[in-house]
Gaussian input, Z-matrix of N, CA and C with variables (Angstrom, degrees):
# hf/3-21g

backbone

0 1
 N
 C     1     B1
 C     2     B2     1     A1
 N     3     B3     2     A2     1     D1
 C     4     B4     3     A3     2     D2
 C     5     B5     4     A4     3     D3
 N     6     B6     5     A5     4     D4
 C     7     B7     6     A6     5     D5
 C     8     B8     7     A7     6     D6
 N     9     B9     8     A8     7     D7
 C    10    B10     9     A9     8     D8
 C    11    B11    10    A10     9     D9
 N    12    B12    11    A11    10    D10
 C    13    B13    12    A12    11    D11
 C    14    B14    13    A13    12    D12
 N    15    B15    14    A14    13    D13
 C    16    B16    15    A15    14    D14
 C    17    B17    16    A16    15    D15
 N    18    B18    17    A17    16    D16
 C    19    B19    18    A18    17    D17
 C    20    B20    19    A19    18    D18
 N    21    B21    20    A20    19    D19
 C    22    B22    21    A21    20    D20
 C    23    B23    22    A22    21    D21
 N    24    B24    23    A23    22    D22
 C    25    B25    24    A24    23    D23
 C    26    B26    25    A25    24    D24
 N    27    B27    26    A26    25    D25
 C    28    B28    27    A27    26    D26
 C    29    B29    28    A28    27    D27
 N    30    B30    29    A29    28    D28
 C    31    B31    30    A30    29    D29
 C    32    B32    31    A31    30    D30
 N    33    B33    32    A32    31    D31
 C    34    B34    33    A33    32    D32
 C    35    B35    34    A34    33    D33
 N    36    B36    35    A35    34    D34
 C    37    B37    36    A36    35    D35
 C    38    B38    37    A37    36    D36
 N    39    B39    38    A38    37    D37
 C    40    B40    39    A39    38    D38
 C    41    B41    40    A40    39    D39
 N    42    B42    41    A41    40    D40
 C    43    B43    42    A42    41    D41
 C    44    B44    43    A43    42    D42
 N    45    B45    44    A44    43    D43
 C    46    B46    45    A45    44    D44
 C    47    B47    46    A46    45    D45
 N    48    B48    47    A47    46    D46
 C    49    B49    48    A48    47    D47
 C    50    B50    49    A49    48    D48
 N    51    B51    50    A50    49    D49
 C    52    B52    51    A51    50    D50
 C    53    B53    52    A52    51    D51
 N    54    B54    53    A53    52    D52
 C    55    B55    54    A54    53    D53
 C    56    B56    55    A55    54    D54
 N    57    B57    56    A56    55    D55
 C    58    B58    57    A57    56    D56
 C    59    B59    58    A58    57    D57
 N    60    B60    59    A59    58    D58
 C    61    B61    60    A60    59    D59
 C    62    B62    61    A61    60    D60
 N    63    B63    62    A62    61    D61
 C    64    B64    63    A63    62    D62
 C    65    B65    64    A64    63    D63
 N    66    B66    65    A65    64    D64
 C    67    B67    66    A66    65    D65
 C    68    B68    67    A67    66    D66
 N    69    B69    68    A68    67    D67
 C    70    B70    69    A69    68    D68
 C    71    B71    70    A70    69    D69
 N    72    B72    71    A71    70    D70
 C    73    B73    72    A72    71    D71
 C    74    B74    73    A73    72    D72
 N    75    B75    74    A74    73    D73
 C    76    B76    75    A75    74    D74
 C    77    B77    76    A76    75    D75
 N    78    B78    77    A77    76    D76
 C    79    B79    78    A78    77    D77
 C    80    B80    79    A79    78    D78
 N    81    B81    80    A80    79    D79
 C    82    B82    81    A81    80    D80
 C    83    B83    82    A82    81    D81
 N    84    B84    83    A83    82    D82
 C    85    B85    84    A84    83    D83
 C    86    B86    85    A85    84    D84
 N    87    B87    86    A86    85    D85
 C    88    B88    87    A87    86    D86
 C    89    B89    88    A88    87    D87
 N    90    B90    89    A89    88    D88
 C    91    B91    90    A90    89    D89
 C    92    B92    91    A91    90    D90
 N    93    B93    92    A92    91    D91
 C    94    B94    93    A93    92    D92
 C    95    B95    94    A94    93    D93
 N    96    B96    95    A95    94    D94
 C    97    B97    96    A96    95    D95
 C    98    B98    97    A97    96    D96
 N    99    B99    98    A98    97    D97
 C   100   B100    99    A99    98    D98
 C   101   B101   100   A100    99    D99
 N   102   B102   101   A101   100   D100
 C   103   B103   102   A102   101   D101
 C   104   B104   103   A103   102   D102
 N   105   B105   104   A104   103   D103
 C   106   B106   105   A105   104   D104
 C   107   B107   106   A106   105   D105
 N   108   B108   107   A107   106   D106
 C   109   B109   108   A108   107   D107
 C   110   B110   109   A109   108   D108
 N   111   B111   110   A110   109   D109
 C   112   B112   111   A111   110   D110
 C   113   B113   112   A112   111   D111
 N   114   B114   113   A113   112   D112
 C   115   B115   114   A114   113   D113
 C   116   B116   115   A115   114   D114
 N   117   B117   116   A116   115   D115
 C   118   B118   117   A117   116   D116
 C   119   B119   118   A118   117   D117
 N   120   B120   119   A119   118   D118
 C   121   B121   120   A120   119   D119
 C   122   B122   121   A121   120   D120
 N   123   B123   122   A122   121   D121
 C   124   B124   123   A123   122   D122
 C   125   B125   124   A124   123   D123
 N   126   B126   125   A125   124   D124
 C   127   B127   126   A126   125   D125
 C   128   B128   127   A127   126   D126
 N   129   B129   128   A128   127   D127
 C   130   B130   129   A129   128   D128
 C   131   B131   130   A130   129   D129
 N   132   B132   131   A131   130   D130
 C   133   B133   132   A132   131   D131
 C   134   B134   133   A133   132   D132
 N   135   B135   134   A134   133   D133
 C   136   B136   135   A135   134   D134
 C   137   B137   136   A136   135   D135
 N   138   B138   137   A137   136   D136
 C   139   B139   138   A138   137   D137
 C   140   B140   139   A139   138   D138
 N   141   B141   140   A140   139   D139
 C   142   B142   141   A141   140   D140
 C   143   B143   142   A142   141   D141
 N   144   B144   143   A143   142   D142
 C   145   B145   144   A144   143   D143
 C   146   B146   145   A145   144   D144
 N   147   B147   146   A146   145   D145
 C   148   B148   147   A147   146   D146
 C   149   B149   148   A148   147   D147
 N   150   B150   149   A149   148   D148
 C   151   B151   150   A150   149   D149
 C   152   B152   151   A151   150   D150
 N   153   B153   152   A152   151   D151
 C   154   B154   153   A153   152   D152
 C   155   B155   154   A154   153   D153
 N   156   B156   155   A155   154   D154
 C   157   B157   156   A156   155   D155
 C   158   B158   157   A157   156   D156
 N   159   B159   158   A158   157   D157
 C   160   B160   159   A159   158   D158
 C   161   B161   160   A160   159   D159
 N   162   B162   161   A161   160   D160
 C   163   B163   162   A162   161   D161
 C   164   B164   163   A163   162   D162
 N   165   B165   164   A164   163   D163
 C   166   B166   165   A165   164   D164
 C   167   B167   166   A166   165   D165
 N   168   B168   167   A167   166   D166
 C   169   B169   168   A168   167   D167
 C   170   B170   169   A169   168   D168
 N   171   B171   170   A170   169   D169
 C   172   B172   171   A171   170   D170
 C   173   B173   172   A172   171   D171
 N   174   B174   173   A173   172   D172
 C   175   B175   174   A174   173   D173
 C   176   B176   175   A175   174   D174
 N   177   B177   176   A176   175   D175
 C   178   B178   177   A177   176   D176
 C   179   B179   178   A178   177   D177
 N   180   B180   179   A179   178   D178
 C   181   B181   180   A180   179   D179
 C   182   B182   181   A181   180   D180
 N   183   B183   182   A182   181   D181
 C   184   B184   183   A183   182   D182
 C   185   B185   184   A184   183   D183
 N   186   B186   185   A185   184   D184
 C   187   B187   186   A186   185   D185
 C   188   B188   187   A187   186   D186
 N   189   B189   188   A188   187   D187
 C   190   B190   189   A189   188   D188
 C   191   B191   190   A190   189   D189
 N   192   B192   191   A191   190   D190
 C   193   B193   192   A192   191   D191
 C   194   B194   193   A193   192   D192
 N   195   B195   194   A194   193   D193
 C   196   B196   195   A195   194   D194
 C   197   B197   196   A196   195   D195
 N   198   B198   197   A197   196   D196
 C   199   B199   198   A198   197   D197
 C   200   B200   199   A199   198   D198
 N   201   B201   200   A200   199   D199
 C   202   B202   201   A201   200   D200
 C   203   B203   202   A202   201   D201

   B1=1.4886
   B2=1.4978
   B3=1.3093
   B4=1.4880
   B5=1.5181
   B6=1.3099
   B7=1.5442
   B8=1.5143
   B9=1.2935
   B10=1.4203
   B11=1.6044
   B12=1.2939
   B13=1.5645
   B14=1.5363
   B15=1.2716
   B16=1.4631
   B17=1.5204
   B18=1.3160
   B19=1.4614
   B20=1.5556
   B21=1.3485
   B22=1.4136
   B23=1.5383
   B24=1.3819
   B25=1.4342
   B26=1.4337
   B27=1.4216
   B28=1.4434
   B29=1.4915
   B30=1.3094
   B31=1.4317
   B32=1.4808
   B33=1.3069
   B34=1.4405
   B35=1.4409
   B36=1.3852
   B37=1.4751
   B38=1.5924
   B39=1.2667
   B40=1.4940
   B41=1.4430
   B42=1.3934
   B43=1.4488
   B44=1.4634
   B45=1.3778
   B46=1.3727
   B47=1.4843
   B48=1.2756
   B49=1.4711
   B50=1.5525
   B51=1.2397
   B52=1.4937
   B53=1.4960
   B54=1.3635
   B55=1.4240
   B56=1.5289
   B57=1.3411
   B58=1.5310
   B59=1.5488
   B60=1.4129
   B61=1.4464
   B62=1.5503
   B63=1.3088
   B64=1.4110
   B65=1.5867
   B66=1.3235
   B67=1.4738
   B68=1.5749
   B69=1.3263
   B70=1.5141
   B71=1.4736
   B72=1.4127
   B73=1.4581
   B74=1.4917
   B75=1.3770
   B76=1.4225
   B77=1.4685
   B78=1.3302
   B79=1.4134
   B80=1.5203
   B81=1.3309
   B82=1.4983
   B83=1.5727
   B84=1.3088
   B85=1.5182
   B86=1.5713
   B87=1.4975
   B88=1.4328
   B89=1.4536
   B90=1.3589
   B91=1.4970
   B92=1.4495
   B93=1.3604
   B94=1.4232
   B95=1.5283
   B96=1.2785
   B97=1.5060
   B98=1.5518
   B99=1.4119
   B100=1.4601
   B101=1.6158
   B102=1.2727
   B103=1.5096
   B104=1.4647
   B105=1.2800
   B106=1.4796
   B107=1.5374
   B108=1.3044
   B109=1.4588
   B110=1.5491
   B111=1.3100
   B112=1.4172
   B113=1.5634
   B114=1.4015
   B115=1.4234
   B116=1.5525
   B117=1.4083
   B118=1.4236
   B119=1.5445
   B120=1.2778
   B121=1.4888
   B122=1.5081
   B123=1.3781
   B124=1.3888
   B125=1.5072
   B126=1.2986
   B127=1.4652
   B128=1.5214
   B129=1.3651
   B130=1.4060
   B131=1.5163
   B132=1.3269
   B133=1.4160
   B134=1.5814
   B135=1.2829
   B136=1.3694
   B137=1.6047
   B138=1.2318
   B139=1.5572
   B140=1.5558
   B141=1.3459
   B142=1.5405
   B143=1.4228
   B144=1.2894
   B145=1.5298
   B146=1.5406
   B147=1.3306
   B148=1.4163
   B149=1.5946
   B150=1.3142
   B151=1.4500
   B152=1.6367
   B153=1.3407
   B154=1.5049
   B155=1.6147
   B156=1.3152
   B157=1.4913
   B158=1.5208
   B159=1.3481
   B160=1.4991
   B161=1.5691
   B162=1.2467
   B163=1.5506
   B164=1.4778
   B165=1.3448
   B166=1.3988
   B167=1.4374
   B168=1.4355
   B169=1.4956
   B170=1.4702
   B171=1.3201
   B172=1.5435
   B173=1.5068
   B174=1.3892
   B175=1.4198
   B176=1.5161
   B177=1.2986
   B178=1.3959
   B179=1.6036
   B180=1.2576
   B181=1.4776
   B182=1.4903
   B183=1.2408
   B184=1.5155
   B185=1.5169
   B186=1.2038
   B187=1.5265
   B188=1.5377
   B189=1.2532
   B190=1.4656
   B191=1.5370
   B192=1.2778
   B193=1.3109
   B194=1.6692
   B195=1.3279
   B196=1.4937
   B197=1.5011
   B198=1.2568
   B199=1.5034
   B200=1.5172
   B201=1.2840
   B202=1.5090
   B203=1.4722
   A1=107.44
   A2=122.21
   A3=125.35
   A4=112.41
   A5=116.90
   A6=123.44
   A7=107.48
   A8=118.99
   A9=118.46
   A10=111.62
   A11=108.18
   A12=115.22
   A13=114.24
   A14=115.53
   A15=116.66
   A16=112.19
   A17=119.72
   A18=121.73
   A19=109.57
   A20=117.52
   A21=121.38
   A22=111.42
   A23=117.96
   A24=117.86
   A25=115.42
   A26=113.17
   A27=118.62
   A28=114.64
   A29=114.98
   A30=117.61
   A31=116.62
   A32=119.40
   A33=122.31
   A34=120.76
   A35=110.52
   A36=122.72
   A37=111.53
   A38=114.94
   A39=120.71
   A40=112.34
   A41=117.48
   A42=121.36
   A43=107.73
   A44=116.94
   A45=123.95
   A46=114.34
   A47=122.31
   A48=121.10
   A49=108.22
   A50=121.98
   A51=122.81
   A52=109.88
   A53=119.24
   A54=125.84
   A55=111.55
   A56=108.06
   A57=112.88
   A58=110.25
   A59=117.76
   A60=121.63
   A61=108.73
   A62=117.60
   A63=123.13
   A64=113.69
   A65=108.59
   A66=115.38
   A67=112.03
   A68=112.72
   A69=120.67
   A70=110.30
   A71=118.04
   A72=120.27
   A73=113.07
   A74=118.73
   A75=121.01
   A76=115.16
   A77=120.97
   A78=120.54
   A79=114.51
   A80=117.95
   A81=115.17
   A82=109.92
   A83=117.48
   A84=120.30
   A85=107.38
   A86=112.48
   A87=114.75
   A88=113.38
   A89=111.59
   A90=114.72
   A91=110.97
   A92=119.17
   A93=125.68
   A94=107.08
   A95=118.51
   A96=123.08
   A97=106.48
   A98=119.32
   A99=116.26
   A100=109.35
   A101=115.24
   A102=115.65
   A103=112.74
   A104=121.40
   A105=125.05
   A106=116.24
   A107=115.60
   A108=119.84
   A109=113.50
   A110=117.86
   A111=121.83
   A112=112.63
   A113=112.12
   A114=116.66
   A115=107.36
   A116=111.27
   A117=116.89
   A118=114.68
   A119=115.66
   A120=121.46
   A121=106.78
   A122=117.69
   A123=117.09
   A124=116.46
   A125=119.26
   A126=121.06
   A127=117.58
   A128=113.70
   A129=119.74
   A130=113.87
   A131=115.15
   A132=119.25
   A133=110.92
   A134=119.40
   A135=121.18
   A136=112.02
   A137=113.40
   A138=121.90
   A139=108.18
   A140=112.24
   A141=121.50
   A142=110.70
   A143=120.63
   A144=124.33
   A145=107.80
   A146=120.33
   A147=122.50
   A148=109.75
   A149=116.69
   A150=122.79
   A151=109.97
   A152=108.33
   A153=116.84
   A154=107.29
   A155=115.93
   A156=119.06
   A157=112.90
   A158=113.96
   A159=119.92
   A160=107.68
   A161=116.51
   A162=122.80
   A163=106.79
   A164=111.01
   A165=118.03
   A166=115.28
   A167=117.15
   A168=121.90
   A169=108.38
   A170=118.27
   A171=118.62
   A172=113.44
   A173=117.19
   A174=119.01
   A175=109.32
   A176=118.50
   A177=121.97
   A178=108.18
   A179=117.95
   A180=121.75
   A181=116.57
   A182=118.30
   A183=124.02
   A184=111.69
   A185=122.97
   A186=123.44
   A187=106.69
   A188=119.07
   A189=124.70
   A190=113.30
   A191=122.89
   A192=128.99
   A193=111.41
   A194=114.22
   A195=125.41
   A196=103.25
   A197=120.54
   A198=125.46
   A199=108.50
   A200=123.78
   A201=123.33
   A202=111.09
   D1=-43.94
   D2=176.88
   D3=-50.87
   D4=-48.84
   D5=-176.94
   D6=-63.33
   D7=-36.40
   D8=-177.16
   D9=-71.16
   D10=-43.83
   D11=175.10
   D12=-56.53
   D13=-50.26
   D14=-178.31
   D15=-69.43
   D16=-32.20
   D17=173.31
   D18=-64.45
   D19=-46.83
   D20=-176.97
   D21=-65.82
   D22=-40.06
   D23=175.66
   D24=-60.91
   D25=-42.33
   D26=176.17
   D27=-58.51
   D28=-50.33
   D29=178.21
   D30=-67.41
   D31=-37.55
   D32=168.02
   D33=-50.33
   D34=-34.88
   D35=-176.87
   D36=-97.52
   D37=8.99
   D38=178.01
   D39=53.36
   D40=48.85
   D41=-179.56
   D42=-111.74
   D43=152.89
   D44=172.47
   D45=-88.02
   D46=158.13
   D47=176.13
   D48=-66.25
   D49=-30.38
   D50=179.76
   D51=-64.32
   D52=-39.19
   D53=-179.71
   D54=-58.84
   D55=-48.09
   D56=-177.98
   D57=-70.66
   D58=-42.41
   D59=175.77
   D60=-52.27
   D61=-46.39
   D62=179.79
   D63=-57.97
   D64=-45.71
   D65=179.48
   D66=-63.73
   D67=-37.25
   D68=-175.42
   D69=-87.14
   D70=-6.13
   D71=-179.12
   D72=66.32
   D73=32.52
   D74=172.00
   D75=-125.06
   D76=170.38
   D77=177.29
   D78=-71.19
   D79=152.55
   D80=-177.70
   D81=-64.18
   D82=-26.84
   D83=-177.84
   D84=-65.44
   D85=-35.76
   D86=-179.21
   D87=-69.42
   D88=-40.10
   D89=178.87
   D90=-63.48
   D91=-39.62
   D92=178.58
   D93=-55.99
   D94=-44.75
   D95=-175.44
   D96=-68.02
   D97=-32.97
   D98=175.27
   D99=-65.19
   D100=-43.26
   D101=-178.91
   D102=-69.14
   D103=-29.13
   D104=173.80
   D105=-80.27
   D106=-7.98
   D107=-179.79
   D108=75.44
   D109=20.66
   D110=-172.34
   D111=-87.08
   D112=-22.33
   D113=175.46
   D114=-142.44
   D115=149.59
   D116=-179.38
   D117=-68.33
   D118=140.40
   D119=-179.16
   D120=-87.66
   D121=122.70
   D122=173.96
   D123=-61.45
   D124=149.32
   D125=-177.47
   D126=-57.30
   D127=-31.63
   D128=175.60
   D129=-65.15
   D130=-32.67
   D131=178.75
   D132=-79.19
   D133=-34.13
   D134=174.54
   D135=-64.74
   D136=-37.46
   D137=176.11
   D138=-59.90
   D139=-53.02
   D140=177.51
   D141=-55.07
   D142=-42.81
   D143=-179.36
   D144=-68.28
   D145=-47.69
   D146=-179.65
   D147=-57.01
   D148=-42.49
   D149=-179.20
   D150=-65.64
   D151=-44.40
   D152=-174.68
   D153=-61.22
   D154=-42.25
   D155=-175.57
   D156=-96.86
   D157=1.42
   D158=178.98
   D159=55.99
   D160=48.10
   D161=171.03
   D162=-123.72
   D163=163.83
   D164=174.86
   D165=-76.19
   D166=149.21
   D167=175.33
   D168=-54.01
   D169=-43.66
   D170=-179.67
   D171=-56.61
   D172=-35.11
   D173=174.29
   D174=-64.18
   D175=-50.61
   D176=-172.78
   D177=-57.16
   D178=-45.14
   D179=179.81
   D180=-81.42
   D181=-0.65
   D182=175.03
   D183=83.97
   D184=26.38
   D185=-177.65
   D186=-91.70
   D187=-16.70
   D188=175.28
   D189=-146.25
   D190=157.52
   D191=177.07
   D192=-96.25
   D193=-5.66
   D194=-179.16
   D195=-83.42
   D196=122.74
   D197=177.64
   D198=-67.78
   D199=-38.68
   D200=-176.90
   D201=-116.81

């Protein structure tokens, strides 16, 4: 669920994977693996993504459908 939410948020905001990778200070391939659910996303990255999109951490991790 997490990977679906971060992909949907990125696409809804017309962002490229490289833009988010740069923001998170990771390689684009690492960010791609986050979106594909191939590797676990560190909590620090989840928090940064929630802040970036101004959504709750619960939304990012799929605990709620409310963004805020």
